[in-house]
C-alpha positions as CSV (number, residue, x, y, z in Angstrom):
1,M,-42.2,9.8,16.9
2,T,-38.6,9.1,17.8
3,Y,-39.6,8.0,21.3
4,G,-42.7,6.1,20.2
5,R,-45.2,8.5,21.8
6,L,-46.7,9.6,18.5
7,H,-48.2,7.3,15.9
8,P,-49.3,9.3,12.9
9,E,-51.2,7.6,10.2
10,R,-49.3,9.5,7.5
11,V,-46.0,11.3,7.2
12,L,-45.2,14.0,4.6
13,L,-41.6,14.3,3.5
14,L,-40.9,17.4,1.4
15,S,-37.3,17.0,0.7
16,R,-38.0,15.9,-2.9
17,A,-41.1,18.0,-3.5
18,G,-39.3,20.4,-5.8
19,L,-39.5,23.3,-3.3
20,A,-35.8,23.9,-3.1
21,G,-33.8,26.4,-5.1
22,I,-33.2,30.0,-5.8
23,S,-34.1,31.7,-9.1
24,V,-33.2,35.3,-10.1
25,A,-35.2,37.0,-12.8
26,G,-34.4,40.7,-13.1
27,E,-35.2,42.2,-9.7
28,A,-37.3,39.3,-8.5
29,I,-35.7,36.6,-6.5
30,T,-37.7,33.4,-5.7
31,I,-36.5,31.2,-2.8
32,G,-38.1,27.8,-2.3
33,A,-39.3,26.7,1.2
34,T,-36.9,23.8,1.4
35,T,-33.9,25.8,0.2
36,S,-31.1,25.4,2.8
37,V,-30.0,28.5,4.7
38,N,-26.5,27.9,3.5
39,A,-27.7,28.3,-0.1
40,L,-28.7,31.9,0.6
41,L,-25.0,32.7,0.7
42,E,-25.1,32.5,-3.1
43,L,-27.1,35.7,-3.1
44,E,-24.2,37.8,-1.9
45,G,-24.1,39.8,-5.2
46,Q,-27.8,40.4,-5.4
47,V,-29.0,40.7,-1.8
48,A,-26.0,41.3,0.5
49,A,-28.1,41.8,3.6
50,L,-29.9,38.4,3.2
51,A,-26.6,36.6,2.7
52,A,-25.1,38.3,5.7
53,C,-28.0,37.2,7.9
54,A,-27.7,33.7,6.6
55,R,-24.0,33.6,7.4
56,N,-24.8,34.5,11.0
57,V,-27.3,31.6,11.5
58,A,-25.6,28.9,13.7
59,D,-22.7,27.1,12.1
60,Y,-21.9,25.5,8.8
61,E,-23.5,22.1,9.6
62,V,-26.8,23.7,10.8
63,R,-27.0,26.1,7.9
64,G,-26.6,23.1,5.5
65,Q,-29.7,21.4,7.0
66,A,-31.9,24.2,8.2
67,T,-34.4,25.4,5.5
68,V,-35.9,28.7,4.8
69,G,-39.4,27.3,5.5
70,G,-38.4,25.8,8.8
């Protein structure tokens, strides 16, 4: 699309679809698909291994824009 090679009829933007966020209910943790990788650092107290993996993904700027769902 950037180079004008693709001309889709429709584009779907999920940034405001309500799929971001982390909720903790007892032992269950739900992570939305558009949650940033950087937000996973908040889980340090509940899931230290996941937070450690998130910390090792690229640098701060990339973690802030990269999402769990891709």
